N, C-alpha and C positions, 0 to 999 in steps of 0.2 A: 479568593476562591480559587483553587489549582485549577493549574491542566485540564487535568481526568478530567473535572468536574466542568470542561467548556464544551461545545458542539458546534460544529457547523450545519447546514442546513440542505439539504440535496436537493435539487431543481423537482424531486417528486414529494419533498415536502418532508423528509426523513432525517430526522435527527440520526450525526453520526459524531462521536468525540473525538475532538481533537486532532487525539497521542492515540497514537496505537501501540502492541507489544508483540512484533512484528516476527517468527518464527524459523524465518530461510536460516537452513543449514542447522535447527537443533534438529541432532538426529531421536526418533523415538526409540520411548523406552521414555527409562529415569530422567534423561536430559531436558528433554518438550515438558515434560508432567510436571518434574520439577522447576522451571521458568514458568513456564504459565501460570504453574498454582501461586507461584513465591507474586509474581505478576500484579494477579488479582487480588494479593491479599493489601497489599502496595493501595489500588485502587486501585490499576487500571478496569477498562471493565468492553474495552474496544479493544479484538484478539484476530491478527490476521494473518493465513495457514493456507497452503495450497495441493491440490490430492499428489504432487507432483514433488511436493519437504515430504511426502511419505513420514509424516506425523500426526496427522489427522487424531489416527486413535489416538492417540496422549493429546493432543488440545483437547476433550473432547470429554473426554474419562479429567484432568483437570480442572474444566470447565465443572462437570457435572460432581464432580466432590467440592467442589471447592463450597456447596449451602448458599449460589445464589443462585436469583431465581432466570428464568433463560431468559425473560424478557430487562436484564438490568443487564448480560452482554454483548456486547455489542460484533456478532462472527459474519469474520469470512473467509469464505475459497475460492478456490479457480480452478474455471480447467483446467485443464489438460492443452496444450497448446497444442500437440498432435491430433484432436478428437475434431474435428467439423462437420458429421454428420449428424440430421434432428438424431436417431434411431441412440447413435453412440453418445450421444451429448444427453442425452433425461441417462441412457443406465446411469453412467458415468456420474451423473448430478445424484443419482440416488441411493452412489455403495457412497461420495461423499457425506451423505449425511446420513447413510447405516454408523460408518465412521466415525461419526462426531455424534452419535446418539443422539441425532435433532429431525426436528421436521419440518425449520427450520433454516436458512441461513438470511443475515441482515442483508450481508453483501456480494453478490455470485459474480464472482468477470473472467473471459477472458483471457488465458494468461496471460498470450501471445499473441501478432493478425499469424503469424508465419509457425512452423514446428519449431522444436530448439533443432533441429537435426540441419535448419536451412535458414539461420539470424542474415540474408544479407535484401538485398535491394532488386537481387535481379529480376525474383517471378514474385509476382502480387497473387494472393490468394483470394482476387476481391468475390470471386462465385465461393467462396468456399465461407469465407468469413461474414459474406449474405444469412444464407444460410443457421450458418451457427449463430446471428444474431436471431435471426426469427425467432429460432430456436428457443434462448434466450428468453426472449419476449413471451413467447406462451411458457415459462416458468416462472417466469413477474407474476403473470396474470393468473395461472396458478396456487399465486400466495404465497410459494412456500421459499421465495428469495423478497427479499423486501426492497432489493435494490437492486440493476446488474448497473454492472459493465466495463469496461477493457482495462488490458497492460498492456506497453510497452507500445497501442497504437501511435502512427503516426497522424499528421495532419490528411496525409491523400490516404490512409485507412480510414482517419473519420468523417472524409469525405462520401468514401468508397461506401458505408451507412449508412447515412446521408440519407442518398439516395433509394431507400427501404425500410426506413429504422418510419415503427409509430412509436415506440419508446423508447426518446433520448439515452443514452447512456447517463449512468450519476455523478457517474469516480472514468478517471480516463490516471490507472498508475503505472508511476515512470521513473525511473533512474534519474535523483538533482539529490545537490547538492552544491555544497559551494565550490565554487570551481569546474562545475557540470552542471549545468540550467534550462537549460534547454531549452531557448526560448522563442520561436518558430513554435512548438505542440503548445509548450507552454499561455503562447498567446492563445491562440487559434482553440484550446480545449474550455482558457476563460471566458473568450467569444460565446463560446455557446455553452457556457453555462452549466459544464463539466467541470463537477472538484475535479480540484488535482490531487493525488497521494506522494508520495518521494518515498522510496523505492532504497535500498543504501544511505539516508542523509546520512552517514559519518563516514563517507567515501572509504570505509573499510579499511578503515582506521588513517588514512593516509595524512587527513587533518595536519593529523599532531605532526607535521614536518615542514608548518608555515608561521610562520614566525607572527605573521601580522598577524593572522587567527591567534595564537598566545599572545602576541600584544592588546590584543582586543576584551581577549572573554581574562587575564591581568588585567586587565581595567575597569570591569563592574565582576567582577571576586568569581567566579565562575569557572568552569571546566573550559577547554575543550569542546570537548560532546556537545554540553548546555549552549555553546554561543550556537555552534552548529544548528541545532536544531528547534531553535529559535528563529533562525537565521530565515530555515523554512515553514517557518511558525505564522513570521511576519509577512512572507508572500504571502500566505496564503493559504498555504500547501499543509498539506497533513504527513508527518511525519512516523514511519514504521520503522523504533530504533527494534533492535535484538539486545538483549546481555542475557547472558547465559548465570549471573551474577547479582543477590536481592541487590547488590549496594549499589551497579551499576544502574539498575534498572528505577532503582528510587532516584540516585542522580540526576537521570535521565527525564522525569521530572519535576522535579525541582526547576522550574524557569517563571520566576516571578523577579522576571528583571524586562528592561528592555531596549534593545540595540539600538544607538543612534543613528539618522538617516544618513549623516555623514561617519560612520563606519559600516554602517551597513553596505556603502558605492567601496567601501574600502574593501568587504568582502566580495561584493560583485565583480568585484576586480584581482579575485586571488586568481592560479593559474592552476588549472586539474590536477593532482596529485591523489586519483583513485586506482581504479585501477588500466594495464592500459588499452584492457577493451571492452569495450562497452554497445549494449546492445542497441540496437539498430533505432533509435527515431527522433533519428535530427530531422525527416522531410517535413 
């Protein structure tokens, strides 16, 4: 069975495909449309976008034109990090639905606990995030989001929501890849039964310079990206690779191999080769 046919079960019993097609940095128009259309033809059934990727319209059109029924595609989008109040959240959510040409999404995430203009831990948006989460629960109860969750939330942010939630987040989407594994938030999310998703699972290309991962990839006769994605999956985390070329999207889904425990340990100790500055989810 292909990885594209496999699923995780979220804490509300929703089934989510184990491999997603990410759309971060895909430009609205032909680039995003063609990439998503191609991914769906290959067999991807999980597409991840966000209002602030500014490509929801192209993503939605590609899904609509695919010939697939709406319930055959697991669709995720995200609330902009700057929006925390009830009325504006509902307004923005409806705009996302309109962009995507759908009356529901399968997963709706708060994109970050802090506005993108203030990515630091000097000020916590605890009250604002609690209001945002209550509104997310309202959307969930309406049936217009089959599951709700968060992104870039650290231990403090999850504990803050724990004080008020009546619906536990189903997902926490974080930056995660070989060399950047964020053990504190990973452990706490798993303790709560929250499924982790990994954005930038290929370290934005930085892994290609690491001899250890190259050697392991050669051992299994696969590519470095395939090795990196399999590592994430064997950690029980859902990767969201992006690809602009069909051959890369297809290769990313060809993961019919198993990394040994010894080789996983080697990968666990590879140093960070990704971007110099990370989103703050280390607490």
